[in-house]
C-alpha positions as CSV (number, residue, x, y, z in Angstrom):
1,M,-34.2,-50.5,-7.8
2,Q,-37.2,-51.0,-5.7
3,A,-39.8,-53.4,-6.8
4,L,-42.9,-52.0,-8.6
5,H,-46.1,-53.4,-6.8
6,A,-48.9,-51.3,-7.2
7,S,-50.3,-48.3,-9.7
8,V,-51.8,-45.1,-8.7
9,E,-55.1,-46.6,-10.1
10,I,-54.9,-49.6,-7.8
11,M,-53.8,-47.7,-4.9
12,Y,-56.5,-45.1,-5.3
13,S,-59.3,-47.3,-6.7
14,Y,-62.7,-45.6,-6.4
15,G,-64.5,-48.1,-4.1
16,G,-62.1,-48.7,-0.9
17,R,-59.6,-46.3,-1.9
18,T,-56.3,-46.0,0.2
19,P,-56.2,-42.6,1.6
20,L,-53.2,-40.6,0.4
21,N,-51.7,-37.5,2.1
22,W,-50.7,-34.4,0.2
23,E,-46.9,-35.0,0.5
24,I,-47.6,-38.5,-1.2
25,R,-49.8,-37.3,-3.9
26,S,-47.5,-34.4,-4.7
27,A,-44.6,-36.8,-4.6
28,I,-46.3,-38.9,-7.2
29,A,-47.1,-35.9,-9.3
30,L,-43.6,-34.8,-9.5
31,G,-42.1,-38.4,-10.0
32,A,-44.6,-38.8,-13.2
33,A,-43.7,-35.4,-14.4
34,R,-40.2,-36.1,-14.3
35,G,-40.6,-39.4,-16.1
36,I,-42.6,-37.9,-18.9
37,E,-40.2,-34.9,-19.2
38,Y,-37.3,-37.5,-19.7
39,L,-39.1,-39.0,-22.5
40,H,-40.1,-36.0,-24.2
41,S,-36.1,-34.7,-23.9
42,Q,-35.4,-37.7,-26.3
43,G,-36.9,-35.9,-29.2
44,P,-39.8,-34.1,-30.6
45,S,-41.2,-37.3,-32.0
46,V,-40.9,-39.3,-28.7
47,S,-44.1,-39.3,-26.9
48,H,-45.7,-41.5,-24.2
49,G,-49.1,-41.6,-25.8
50,N,-50.9,-43.2,-23.1
51,I,-50.7,-41.4,-19.9
52,K,-53.2,-42.7,-17.2
53,S,-53.6,-43.7,-13.6
54,S,-53.1,-47.3,-14.2
55,N,-49.6,-46.8,-15.9
56,I,-48.2,-44.9,-13.2
57,L,-46.4,-47.5,-11.0
58,L,-45.2,-47.0,-7.6
59,T,-42.7,-48.6,-5.4
60,K,-43.3,-49.6,-1.5
61,S,-42.0,-46.2,-0.8
62,Y,-44.4,-44.5,-3.4
63,D,-41.9,-43.5,-5.9
64,A,-43.7,-43.3,-9.3
65,R,-42.3,-45.0,-12.4
66,V,-44.1,-44.3,-15.8
67,S,-44.8,-47.5,-17.5
68,D,-46.3,-48.7,-20.9
69,F,-44.1,-46.5,-23.0
70,G,-44.4,-46.8,-26.8
71,L,-47.1,-49.2,-26.7
72,A,-49.9,-47.0,-28.0
73,H,-47.8,-46.4,-31.0
74,L,-47.8,-50.3,-31.9
75,V,-51.8,-50.6,-32.0
76,G,-54.4,-49.3,-34.2
77,P,-57.4,-46.9,-33.1
78,S,-59.9,-49.6,-32.8
79,S,-57.5,-51.7,-30.5
80,T,-56.9,-48.8,-28.0
81,P,-58.7,-49.5,-24.8
82,N,-61.8,-47.2,-24.4
83,R,-60.6,-46.6,-20.7
84,V,-58.1,-44.1,-22.1
85,A,-60.9,-41.8,-23.5
86,G,-61.0,-39.9,-20.3
87,Y,-57.4,-38.8,-20.5
88,R,-56.9,-38.3,-24.3
89,A,-56.6,-34.8,-25.4
90,P,-59.3,-33.3,-27.9
91,E,-57.2,-32.9,-30.9
92,V,-55.9,-36.8,-30.7
93,T,-57.7,-38.9,-33.2
94,D,-54.9,-41.6,-33.9
95,P,-53.4,-43.0,-30.7
96,R,-50.2,-43.9,-32.8
97,K,-49.9,-40.0,-33.5
98,V,-49.6,-38.2,-30.0
99,S,-47.5,-35.0,-29.4
100,H,-45.8,-33.7,-26.4
101,K,-48.7,-31.4,-25.6
102,A,-51.1,-34.2,-25.9
103,D,-49.0,-36.0,-23.3
104,V,-49.3,-32.8,-21.3
105,Y,-53.0,-32.8,-21.5
106,S,-53.3,-36.4,-20.2
107,F,-51.1,-35.6,-17.3
108,G,-53.2,-32.8,-16.4
109,V,-56.1,-35.1,-16.2
110,L,-54.0,-37.5,-14.0
111,L,-53.3,-34.4,-11.6
112,L,-56.9,-33.5,-11.6
113,E,-57.5,-37.2,-10.5
114,L,-55.1,-37.2,-7.6
115,L,-56.4,-33.9,-6.3
116,T,-60.3,-34.5,-6.8
117,G,-60.4,-38.6,-6.3
118,K,-62.8,-38.6,-9.0
119,A,-62.3,-41.0,-12.1
120,P,-62.3,-39.4,-15.6
121,T,-64.9,-40.3,-17.8
122,H,-65.1,-43.7,-19.1
123,A,-68.6,-43.4,-20.6
124,L,-67.7,-46.0,-23.3
125,L,-67.4,-48.8,-20.6
126,N,-70.6,-47.6,-18.9
127,E,-68.4,-47.0,-15.8
128,E,-68.9,-44.1,-13.3
129,G,-66.7,-41.2,-14.1
130,V,-66.9,-37.5,-14.9
131,D,-65.4,-35.1,-17.7
132,L,-62.7,-34.0,-15.1
133,P,-61.2,-30.8,-17.0
134,R,-64.8,-29.5,-17.7
135,W,-66.2,-30.2,-14.2
136,V,-63.3,-28.5,-12.2
137,Q,-63.6,-25.8,-14.5
138,S,-67.2,-25.3,-13.7
139,I,-66.5,-25.4,-10.0
140,V,-63.7,-22.9,-10.1
141,R,-65.7,-20.5,-12.2
142,E,-68.3,-20.4,-9.5
143,E,-65.7,-19.8,-6.9
144,W,-66.3,-23.0,-4.9
145,T,-62.7,-24.2,-5.4
146,S,-62.7,-26.2,-1.9
147,E,-65.3,-28.2,-3.3
148,V,-63.1,-29.6,-6.3
149,F,-60.5,-31.5,-3.7
150,D,-60.8,-34.9,-2.4
151,L,-62.2,-35.0,1.2
152,E,-58.9,-36.6,2.5
153,L,-57.1,-33.6,1.1
154,L,-59.3,-31.0,3.0
155,R,-57.6,-32.3,6.2
156,Y,-54.5,-30.6,5.5
157,Q,-55.5,-26.8,5.7
158,N,-51.6,-26.0,6.0
159,V,-51.0,-26.8,2.5
160,Q,-54.1,-25.4,0.9
161,E,-52.1,-22.8,-1.2
162,E,-49.9,-25.5,-2.6
163,M,-52.9,-27.6,-3.2
164,V,-54.7,-24.5,-5.3
165,Q,-51.4,-24.0,-7.2
166,L,-51.1,-27.7,-8.4
167,L,-54.9,-27.6,-9.3
168,Q,-54.3,-24.4,-11.3
169,L,-51.2,-26.3,-13.0
170,A,-53.7,-29.3,-13.7
171,V,-55.9,-27.0,-15.3
172,D,-53.3,-25.2,-17.4
173,C,-52.2,-28.8,-18.5
174,A,-55.7,-29.7,-19.5
175,A,-56.4,-26.6,-21.6
176,Q,-58.7,-27.2,-24.6
177,Y,-55.9,-25.8,-27.4
178,P,-52.3,-27.6,-27.2
179,D,-50.4,-24.1,-27.5
180,K,-52.3,-23.0,-24.3
181,R,-50.6,-26.1,-22.3
182,P,-47.3,-25.6,-20.6
183,S,-44.3,-28.0,-21.6
184,M,-43.4,-31.0,-19.3
185,P,-40.0,-29.3,-18.3
186,E,-42.1,-26.3,-16.9
187,V,-44.6,-28.7,-15.4
188,A,-41.9,-30.6,-13.4
189,R,-40.3,-27.4,-12.4
190,R,-43.8,-26.0,-11.2
191,I,-44.4,-28.9,-9.3
192,E,-41.0,-29.1,-7.8
193,E,-41.2,-25.6,-6.6
194,L,-44.4,-25.9,-4.6
195,R,-43.1,-29.2,-3.2
196,R,-40.1,-27.4,-2.0
197,F,-42.1,-24.7,-0.4
198,S,-44.3,-27.0,1.2
199,L,-41.8,-29.2,2.6
200,R,-39.6,-26.2,3.7
201,E,-42.4,-24.6,5.8
202,D,-43.1,-25.8,9.3
203,H,-46.4,-27.1,9.0
204,G,-46.3,-29.2,12.0
205,P,-47.4,-33.0,12.4
206,Q,-49.7,-34.4,9.5
207,P,-52.5,-36.6,10.3
208,D,-52.8,-40.1,9.3
209,F,-49.6,-40.6,7.3
210,I,-49.5,-43.9,5.5
211,N,-47.0,-46.4,7.0
212,E,-44.8,-46.6,3.8
213,S,-43.9,-50.2,4.8
214,D,-47.4,-51.4,4.4
215,D,-47.9,-53.6,1.5
216,V,-50.7,-52.3,-0.8
217,S,-51.4,-55.5,-2.5
218,S,-52.6,-56.9,0.9
219,R,-55.2,-54.1,1.4
């Protein structure tokens, strides 16, 4: 197994972030979705409870691995880092009691983070950030969808349709009410389908692909 050497948060930190192309971002999304799907397959009471960018670890070839499983169940509400607030589903009051659909909400925020390049709100830590689901919905409502995406992604006009599909999936995952959110198997299937389509199409050369042999820790 390849060594884990960075998280999505570290690679895509909001200061001097590493530019990630569409293929890598969508692959990270699929890898994380499959990891959470596997956890949910272990039973209705098995949830991650702490999905966020710093808990999605990456190998040198950018394969995603979900970490920190189960730790949220071992700590009380007062011990849970405030940083999680931007990813937490609105119905969650106790981090030790998180449903499958609450994990789906957190994953939706993670997808929005990958697509927009913006950090979810960390107001309790006085850090910069936005309420990603609300912000994205307000932009899409005004039909300014292209303004949602990270500038790096806008360079890939040939996969714009897939980007919009992934954005729609993220919005579905981050729905206010749990019964409106898809299941993780459906989420993983939808990401796999849109990735399969984008890779099957002949999009031509992609600009500025990251050298996958680069050690991110040295950046």
